[in-house]
N, CA, C and O atoms as a MOPAC input file, in Angstrom:
PM7 MOZYME 1SCF
protein

 N    -44.49900 1   -62.89700 1   -56.59400 1
 C    -43.14400 1   -63.62800 1   -56.64700 1
 C    -41.81000 1   -62.95800 1   -56.10100 1
 O    -41.58600 1   -61.77700 1   -55.83200 1
 N    -40.91500 1   -64.18800 1   -56.01400 1
 C    -39.76600 1   -63.81000 1   -55.08300 1
 C    -38.94800 1   -63.02900 1   -56.17200 1
 O    -39.07800 1   -63.12400 1   -57.39200 1
 N    -37.73700 1   -61.92900 1   -55.19500 1
 C    -37.32500 1   -61.44800 1   -56.06200 1
 C    -36.07300 1   -61.88500 1   -56.32200 1
 O    -35.48200 1   -61.47900 1   -57.32200 1
 N    -35.40600 1   -62.92700 1   -55.30200 1
 C    -34.23500 1   -63.52000 1   -55.66500 1
 C    -34.41900 1   -65.42400 1   -55.94900 1
 O    -35.31200 1   -66.20500 1   -55.61700 1
 N    -33.14300 1   -65.61600 1   -56.68900 1
 C    -33.34300 1   -66.44600 1   -57.05800 1
 C    -33.64600 1   -67.87700 1   -56.15800 1
 O    -34.25200 1   -68.89200 1   -56.50300 1
 N    -33.08900 1   -67.59300 1   -55.08400 1
 C    -32.99200 1   -68.98700 1   -54.17900 1
 C    -34.43000 1   -68.78000 1   -53.40600 1
 O    -35.01900 1   -69.64900 1   -52.76300 1
 N    -34.78600 1   -67.64100 1   -53.58700 1
 C    -36.34600 1   -67.23500 1   -52.40600 1
 C    -37.47200 1   -68.22200 1   -53.67300 1
 O    -38.40200 1   -68.99600 1   -53.44500 1
 N    -36.94500 1   -67.81700 1   -54.81900 1
 C    -37.52300 1   -68.72800 1   -56.11600 1
 C    -37.85200 1   -70.25100 1   -55.80200 1
 O    -38.96000 1   -70.75500 1   -55.62000 1
 N    -35.96600 1   -71.15500 1   -55.77800 1
 C    -36.20700 1   -72.09900 1   -55.37100 1
 C    -36.94100 1   -72.27800 1   -54.19200 1
 O    -37.86500 1   -73.02200 1   -54.51900 1
 N    -37.05700 1   -71.97500 1   -52.85500 1
 C    -37.74200 1   -72.30600 1   -51.85100 1
 C    -39.40000 1   -72.35100 1   -52.23900 1
 O    -40.11900 1   -73.11600 1   -51.59600 1
 N    -39.89000 1   -71.62900 1   -53.15500 1
 C    -41.38100 1   -71.55600 1   -53.11100 1
 C    -41.34500 1   -72.99400 1   -54.32700 1
 O    -42.46100 1   -73.41500 1   -54.63100 1
 N    -40.61900 1   -73.41500 1   -54.71700 1
 C    -40.72500 1   -74.48100 1   -55.79200 1
 C    -40.42500 1   -75.71000 1   -55.04600 1
 O    -40.72100 1   -76.81800 1   -55.49500 1
 N    -39.51600 1   -75.43900 1   -53.28400 1
 C    -39.49200 1   -76.66000 1   -52.83000 1
 C    -40.59800 1   -76.92000 1   -51.84700 1
 O    -40.75300 1   -78.09600 1   -51.51900 1
 N    -41.57100 1   -75.80800 1   -51.20400 1
 C    -42.14200 1   -75.91200 1   -50.69400 1
 C    -43.05300 1   -75.97900 1   -51.17700 1
 O    -43.91800 1   -76.56700 1   -50.52900 1
 N    -43.39600 1   -75.53300 1   -52.35200 1
 C    -45.23200 1   -76.77900 1   -53.09700 1
 C    -44.56100 1   -78.23200 1   -53.17800 1
 O    -45.35500 1   -79.03000 1   -52.68000 1
 N    -43.65000 1   -78.73600 1   -53.52200 1
 C    -43.29400 1   -80.30700 1   -52.97100 1
 C    -43.33000 1   -80.45000 1   -52.08400 1
 O    -43.71600 1   -81.61100 1   -51.94800 1
 N    -43.19300 1   -80.07100 1   -51.28000 1
 C    -42.96200 1   -80.41400 1   -49.69000 1
 C    -44.28500 1   -80.43100 1   -49.32400 1
 O    -44.52000 1   -81.42000 1   -48.63000 1
 N    -45.40900 1   -79.61200 1   -49.54300 1
 C    -46.46900 1   -79.27900 1   -49.70100 1
 C    -47.50400 1   -80.56500 1   -50.18100 1
 O    -48.51300 1   -80.89500 1   -49.55900 1
 N    -47.03600 1   -81.16300 1   -51.35700 1
 C    -47.52700 1   -82.04900 1   -51.88500 1
 C    -47.51500 1   -83.91700 1   -51.02100 1
 O    -48.27800 1   -84.78900 1   -50.60600 1
 N    -46.09000 1   -83.60100 1   -51.18800 1
 C    -45.60300 1   -85.04200 1   -50.51200 1
 C    -46.12400 1   -85.23100 1   -49.12700 1
 O    -46.36600 1   -86.36300 1   -48.70800 1
 N    -46.33300 1   -84.01200 1   -48.29900 1
 C    -46.42900 1   -83.89300 1   -46.89400 1
 C    -48.34000 1   -84.21100 1   -46.84200 1
 O    -48.89700 1   -84.86200 1   -45.95900 1
 N    -48.82300 1   -83.75000 1   -47.67100 1
 C    -50.38600 1   -84.39200 1   -48.46500 1
 C    -51.15600 1   -85.38300 1   -48.56600 1
 O    -52.29500 1   -85.66200 1   -48.19300 1
 N    -50.19100 1   -85.96300 1   -49.24200 1
 C    -50.51800 1   -86.96800 1   -49.54300 1
 C    -50.27700 1   -88.26600 1   -48.25600 1
 O    -51.24900 1   -88.97500 1   -47.99500 1
 N    -48.93100 1   -88.50100 1   -47.50200 1
 C    -48.87200 1   -88.98200 1   -46.66900 1
 C    -49.78900 1   -88.38300 1   -44.98100 1
 O    -50.24300 1   -89.15100 1   -44.13200 1
 N    -49.81300 1   -87.40000 1   -44.94600 1
 C    -51.38200 1   -87.11200 1   -43.79200 1
 C    -52.40300 1   -87.51300 1   -44.36300 1
 O    -53.24200 1   -87.86800 1   -43.53600 1
 N    -52.90800 1   -87.68500 1   -45.96100 1
 C    -54.48400 1   -88.28800 1   -46.13700 1
 C    -54.22700 1   -89.87700 1   -45.82700 1
 O    -55.20400 1   -90.56900 1   -45.54400 1
 N    -52.87400 1   -90.47800 1   -45.87900 1
 C    -52.73800 1   -92.08600 1   -45.74100 1
 C    -52.64300 1   -92.79500 1   -44.62100 1
 O    -52.73000 1   -93.98300 1   -44.31300 1
 N    -52.33400 1   -91.22500 1   -43.79100 1
 C    -52.82300 1   -91.53900 1   -42.62200 1
 C    -54.10500 1   -91.65300 1   -41.91100 1
 O    -54.25600 1   -92.46300 1   -40.99600 1
 N    -54.88800 1   -90.98000 1   -42.25200 1
 C    -55.89000 1   -90.43000 1   -42.03200 1
 C    -56.81300 1   -91.63300 1   -42.26600 1
 O    -57.36300 1   -92.30800 1   -41.39600 1
 N    -56.89200 1   -91.79800 1   -43.75100 1
 C    -57.39900 1   -92.92500 1   -44.08900 1
 C    -57.35100 1   -94.28600 1   -43.47300 1
 O    -58.23700 1   -95.10000 1   -43.21200 1
 N    -56.04900 1   -94.29200 1   -43.31900 1
 C    -55.76600 1   -96.09400 1   -42.66100 1
 C    -56.25300 1   -96.25800 1   -41.11200 1
 O    -56.36900 1   -97.37100 1   -40.60000 1
 N    -56.50200 1   -95.16200 1   -40.48000 1
 C    -57.27800 1   -94.88500 1   -39.09900 1
 C    -58.61100 1   -94.75400 1   -39.48700 1
 O    -59.17700 1   -94.81600 1   -38.39500 1
 N    -59.43000 1   -94.62100 1   -40.27600 1
 C    -60.64800 1   -94.38100 1   -40.56100 1
 C    -60.75400 1   -95.81900 1   -41.15300 1
 O    -61.93300 1   -96.12600 1   -41.32700 1
 N    -59.88700 1   -96.77400 1   -41.50800 1
 C    -60.48800 1   -98.03600 1   -41.83800 1
 C    -60.72800 1   -98.97900 1   -40.90400 1
 O    -61.66700 1   -99.77100 1   -40.82200 1
 N    -59.11100 1   -98.70600 1   -39.70500 1
 C    -59.70900 1   -99.10200 1   -38.59500 1
 C    -60.78300 1   -99.04100 1   -37.79600 1
 O    -61.19800 1  -100.01200 1   -37.16300 1
 N    -61.56900 1   -97.29800 1   -37.76500 1
 C    -62.50100 1   -97.06400 1   -36.73700 1
 C    -63.90300 1   -98.12800 1   -37.87600 1
 O    -64.88900 1   -98.74700 1   -37.47700 1
 N    -63.45800 1   -97.95800 1   -39.09100 1
 C    -64.93200 1   -98.82700 1   -39.91600 1
 C    -65.33200 1  -100.42800 1   -39.45700 1
 O    -66.37700 1  -101.06000 1   -39.30100 1
 N    -63.51600 1  -100.76300 1   -39.30500 1
 C    -63.79900 1  -102.35000 1   -39.22800 1
 C    -64.65900 1  -102.55400 1   -37.49000 1
 O    -65.47400 1  -103.42700 1   -37.19200 1
 N    -64.18500 1  -101.56100 1   -36.69900 1
 C    -64.05600 1  -101.80700 1   -34.88800 1
 C    -66.05700 1  -101.00300 1   -35.13600 1
 O    -66.89200 1  -101.42400 1   -34.33600 1
 N    -66.39200 1  -100.26400 1   -35.90100 1
 C    -67.91200 1  -100.05800 1   -35.89700 1
 C    -68.58600 1  -101.23000 1   -36.67400 1
 O    -69.67300 1  -101.67500 1   -36.30600 1
 N    -67.84900 1  -101.77100 1   -37.86500 1
 C    -68.84300 1  -103.04300 1   -37.65200 1
 C    -68.54300 1  -104.29300 1   -36.87700 1
 O    -68.97800 1  -105.40000 1   -37.19500 1
 N    -67.90300 1  -104.09200 1   -36.01500 1
 C    -67.92900 1  -105.33500 1   -34.93500 1
 C    -66.61600 1  -106.52600 1   -35.48200 1
 O    -66.36000 1  -107.50000 1   -34.77400 1
 N    -65.98000 1  -106.31100 1   -36.61700 1
 C    -65.13600 1  -107.37900 1   -37.15200 1
 C    -63.58800 1  -107.30100 1   -36.11800 1
 O    -62.84100 1  -106.33300 1   -35.97600 1
 N    -63.48700 1  -108.54600 1   -35.57100 1
 C    -62.45600 1  -108.29400 1   -34.91400 1
 C    -60.82700 1  -108.72500 1   -35.67900 1
 O    -59.63800 1  -108.48600 1   -35.46800 1
 N    -61.56200 1  -109.39800 1   -36.54100 1
 C    -59.99400 1  -110.18500 1   -37.20100 1
 C    -59.58500 1  -108.61000 1   -38.22700 1
 O    -58.50400 1  -108.02600 1   -38.31000 1
 N    -60.85900 1  -108.29600 1   -38.86500 1
 C    -60.34000 1  -106.80000 1   -40.15100 1
 C    -60.05300 1  -105.87100 1   -39.33300 1
 O    -59.00100 1  -105.26700 1   -39.54000 1
 N    -60.77800 1  -105.53500 1   -38.32600 1
 C    -59.85100 1  -104.23800 1   -37.14400 1
 C    -58.14000 1  -105.01400 1   -37.01900 1
 O    -57.18900 1  -104.44000 1   -37.54800 1
 N    -58.05000 1  -105.65900 1   -36.65200 1
 C    -56.81200 1  -106.52100 1   -35.97000 1
 C    -55.43200 1  -106.20900 1   -37.52600 1
 O    -54.22100 1  -106.01200 1   -37.61900 1
 N    -56.42900 1  -106.31800 1   -38.29900 1
 C    -55.69700 1  -106.39900 1   -39.35500 1
 C    -55.11200 1  -105.34500 1   -39.75800 1
 O    -53.89400 1  -105.22100 1   -39.88100 1
 N    -56.55500 1  -103.91100 1   -40.15800 1
 C    -56.05000 1  -102.99200 1   -40.16400 1
 C    -55.57000 1  -102.18600 1   -39.14000 1
 O    -55.06600 1  -101.13200 1   -39.52900 1
 N    -55.58100 1  -102.34100 1   -38.18700 1
 C    -54.62000 1  -101.50800 1   -36.82700 1
 C    -52.99400 1  -102.08200 1   -37.43100 1
 O    -52.28700 1  -101.12900 1   -37.75900 1
 N    -52.50700 1  -103.08900 1   -37.56800 1
 C    -51.28400 1  -103.18900 1   -38.01900 1
 C    -50.91100 1  -102.48100 1   -39.44000 1
 O    -49.73200 1  -102.13100 1   -39.50200 1
 N    -51.60600 1  -102.24100 1   -40.45300 1
 C    -51.59200 1  -101.43200 1   -41.07300 1
 C    -51.23100 1   -99.94400 1   -41.08600 1
 O    -50.26500 1   -99.60000 1   -41.76800 1
 N    -52.00600 1   -98.92300 1   -40.30700 1
 C    -52.47400 1   -98.32500 1   -39.96600 1
 C    -51.42300 1   -97.85800 1   -39.18800 1
 O    -51.27500 1   -96.65000 1   -39.37300 1
 N    -50.20600 1   -98.57100 1   -37.96300 1
 C    -49.42900 1   -98.25400 1   -37.31400 1
 C    -48.18400 1   -98.51800 1   -38.32200 1
 O    -47.14300 1   -97.98800 1   -37.93500 1
 N    -48.14900 1   -98.79800 1   -38.79800 1
 C    -47.07500 1   -99.12900 1   -39.80100 1
 C    -47.51300 1   -98.07600 1   -41.08600 1
 O    -46.82300 1   -98.19000 1   -42.10000 1
 N    -48.49400 1   -97.17300 1   -41.10500 1
 C    -48.09100 1   -96.04400 1   -41.77600 1
 C    -47.61000 1   -94.98000 1   -41.53600 1
 O    -46.78000 1   -94.35800 1   -42.19900 1
 N    -48.29400 1   -94.60100 1   -40.19600 1
 C    -48.15500 1   -93.82500 1   -39.15600 1
 C    -46.68300 1   -93.67800 1   -38.62500 1
 O    -46.08700 1   -92.61300 1   -38.46200 1
 N    -46.02300 1   -95.43600 1   -38.29400 1
 C    -44.62800 1   -95.02100 1   -38.46000 1
 C    -43.52100 1   -94.45200 1   -39.19100 1
 O    -42.47600 1   -93.90500 1   -38.83900 1
 N    -44.08100 1   -94.75500 1   -40.39500 1
 C    -43.49100 1   -94.35900 1   -41.72200 1
 C    -43.71800 1   -93.20000 1   -42.33600 1
 O    -43.09900 1   -92.93700 1   -43.36600 1
 N    -44.63400 1   -92.32900 1   -41.80500 1
 C    -45.32500 1   -90.82700 1   -41.83900 1
 C    -43.83900 1   -89.94000 1   -41.04900 1
 O    -43.12200 1   -88.97600 1   -41.31700 1
 N    -43.98200 1   -91.07600 1   -39.85300 1
 C    -42.85400 1   -90.12300 1   -38.91400 1
 C    -41.28300 1   -90.14600 1   -39.42400 1
 O    -40.43000 1   -89.26400 1   -39.33200 1
 N    -41.21700 1   -91.30100 1   -39.92200 1
 C    -39.79900 1   -91.16900 1   -40.28900 1
 C    -39.88000 1   -90.36700 1   -41.44700 1
 O    -39.26200 1   -89.33100 1   -41.20100 1
 N    -40.21000 1   -90.35000 1   -42.26400 1
 C    -40.23200 1   -89.41000 1   -43.27800 1
 C    -40.48600 1   -87.47600 1   -42.78600 1
 O    -40.45100 1   -86.51600 1   -43.55700 1
 N    -40.72500 1   -87.46900 1   -41.29200 1
 C    -40.87300 1   -86.09600 1   -41.15300 1
 C    -41.81200 1   -85.38700 1   -41.03400 1
 O    -41.73000 1   -84.41500 1   -40.28300 1
 N    -43.34900 1   -85.74900 1   -41.96000 1
 C    -44.09500 1   -85.47600 1   -42.15800 1
 C    -45.54000 1   -85.19100 1   -40.81800 1
 O    -46.48100 1   -84.39800 1   -40.79000 1
 N    -45.10700 1   -86.19700 1   -39.93900 1
 C    -45.90600 1   -85.73900 1   -38.60900 1
 C    -44.81800 1   -86.39700 1   -37.13700 1
 O    -44.01200 1   -87.31300 1   -36.97500 1
 N    -45.21500 1   -85.65200 1   -36.58300 1
 C    -44.20100 1   -85.65700 1   -35.23700 1
 C    -44.32800 1   -86.91700 1   -34.72000 1
 O    -45.31900 1   -87.57700 1   -35.03400 1
 N    -43.27700 1   -87.49200 1   -33.78200 1
 C    -43.67800 1   -89.17700 1   -33.08900 1
 C    -44.79100 1   -89.41800 1   -32.16000 1
 O    -45.39400 1   -90.40600 1   -31.74100 1
 N    -44.85500 1   -87.62200 1   -31.92700 1
 C    -45.33900 1   -88.29900 1   -30.27100 1
 C    -47.28600 1   -88.00200 1   -31.30900 1
 O    -48.21400 1   -88.70200 1   -30.90300 1
 N    -47.45600 1   -87.40300 1   -32.01300 1
 C    -48.80700 1   -87.24900 1   -32.68300 1
 C    -49.11700 1   -89.05600 1   -33.46400 1
 O    -50.18100 1   -89.65800 1   -33.61000 1
 N    -48.10700 1   -89.34800 1   -33.71800 1
 C    -48.69300 1   -91.12200 1   -34.25000 1
 C    -48.41000 1   -91.52200 1   -32.86000 1
 O    -49.40800 1   -91.95000 1   -32.28000 1
 N    -47.79100 1   -91.51000 1   -32.46400 1
 C    -48.39200 1   -92.10600 1   -30.89700 1
 C    -49.52800 1   -92.43800 1   -30.54700 1
 O    -50.13100 1   -93.50300 1   -30.40900 1
 N    -49.81700 1   -91.00400 1   -30.37300 1
 C    -51.13500 1   -90.82600 1   -29.98000 1
 C    -52.09600 1   -91.37100 1   -30.34800 1
 O    -52.92000 1   -91.89800 1   -29.60000 1
 N    -52.16500 1   -91.32800 1   -31.83200 1
 C    -53.06400 1   -91.70100 1   -32.96800 1
 C    -53.07400 1   -92.79600 1   -32.59400 1
 O    -54.17200 1   -93.15200 1   -32.16800 1
 N    -51.72400 1   -94.06100 1   -32.54200 1
 C    -52.17800 1   -95.48500 1   -32.86000 1
 C    -52.70300 1   -95.71700 1   -31.58300 1
 O    -53.71200 1   -96.40200 1   -31.41900 1
 N    -52.14300 1   -95.23800 1   -30.75300 1
 C    -53.14800 1   -95.33200 1   -28.82100 1
 C    -54.35500 1   -95.72400 1   -28.85400 1
 O    -54.82300 1   -96.84800 1   -28.67200 1
 N    -55.20600 1   -94.02900 1   -29.27500 1
 C    -56.32600 1   -93.96000 1   -29.32300 1
 C    -56.78700 1   -95.29800 1   -30.18600 1
 O    -57.70400 1   -95.90300 1   -29.62900 1
 N    -56.31700 1   -95.90900 1   -31.48800 1
 C    -56.92800 1   -96.69300 1   -32.38600 1
 C    -56.70700 1   -97.81400 1   -31.95200 1
 O    -57.61900 1   -98.57100 1   -32.28400 1
 N    -55.50800 1   -98.57400 1   -31.04200 1
 C    -55.37000 1   -99.67500 1   -30.62100 1
 C    -56.31100 1   -99.39000 1   -28.97000 1
 O    -56.70200 1  -100.54500 1   -28.79900 1
 N    -56.74100 1   -98.76700 1   -28.01400 1
 C    -57.24500 1   -99.06600 1   -27.61100 1
 C    -58.76500 1   -99.31500 1   -27.61700 1
 O    -59.40400 1   -99.85300 1   -26.71300 1
 N    -59.35100 1   -98.72500 1   -29.05500 1
 C    -60.94700 1   -98.89200 1   -29.51800 1
 C    -60.69700 1  -100.44600 1   -29.81300 1
 O    -61.47200 1  -101.30200 1   -29.38500 1
 N    -59.46200 1  -100.77900 1   -30.64000 1
 C    -59.54600 1  -102.06100 1   -30.96500 1
 C    -59.42200 1  -103.07900 1   -29.67100 1
 O    -60.20000 1  -104.00900 1   -29.88100 1
 N    -58.81300 1  -103.23700 1   -28.54800 1
 C    -58.42000 1  -103.78400 1   -27.27700 1
 C    -60.12800 1  -104.03700 1   -26.95200 1
 O    -60.59700 1  -105.17100 1   -26.85800 1
 N    -61.08200 1  -102.58400 1   -26.77600 1
 C    -62.62000 1  -102.71800 1   -26.34300 1
 C    -63.37500 1  -103.62400 1   -27.25900 1
 O    -64.14600 1  -104.51000 1   -26.89000 1
 N    -62.94900 1  -103.18300 1   -29.00600 1
 C    -63.79100 1  -104.70500 1   -28.96200 1
 C    -63.57100 1  -106.24600 1   -29.22100 1
 O    -64.33900 1  -107.10300 1   -29.65600 1
 N    -62.43700 1  -106.29600 1   -28.86100 1
 C    -61.29800 1  -107.58500 1   -28.94900 1
 C    -62.31700 1  -108.31800 1   -27.45500 1
 O    -62.86300 1  -109.41900 1   -27.52300 1
 N    -62.37700 1  -107.27200 1   -26.03100 1
 C    -62.76800 1  -107.90700 1   -24.88400 1
 C    -64.25000 1  -108.18000 1   -24.57100 1
 O    -64.79500 1  -109.01100 1   -23.84400 1
 N    -64.90400 1  -106.80600 1   -25.68500 1
 C    -66.66400 1  -107.47400 1   -25.75200 1
 C    -66.35500 1  -108.40600 1   -26.22900 1
 O    -66.23700 1  -109.19200 1   -25.28900 1
 N    -65.96800 1  -109.23600 1   -27.70300 1
 C    -66.60600 1  -110.21500 1   -28.45100 1
 C    -65.99200 1  -111.54800 1   -27.53000 1
 O    -66.36200 1  -112.68400 1   -27.82900 1
 N    -65.16600 1  -111.35400 1   -26.55400 1
 C    -64.58400 1  -112.75500 1   -25.82000 1
 C    -65.51200 1  -112.37100 1   -24.63600 1
 O    -65.64100 1  -113.45100 1   -24.06000 1
 N    -66.05500 1  -111.68000 1   -24.11300 1
 C    -67.11200 1  -111.83500 1   -22.90500 1
 C    -68.39700 1  -112.28600 1   -23.68000 1
 O    -69.44200 1  -112.50700 1   -23.06800 1

């Protein structure tokens, strides 16, 4: 237990932030998983649509300070590359 009033407040704030961050991190992971599922199914239209949604969710998480911008950029790049490969194979 915290000994000071300010320490007690920090415990409450830290718990609030933990829940908020967990919500956004889970949302990011789910968005990326949905893109990968669409890629695995070979549905290029759905994959493109979900890619846009995933990029939006990752960008929002960056703005809110939940994840670092380079982490979001790395995830967006990796998912976009897989969608790009799907589109290339669909055209060929």
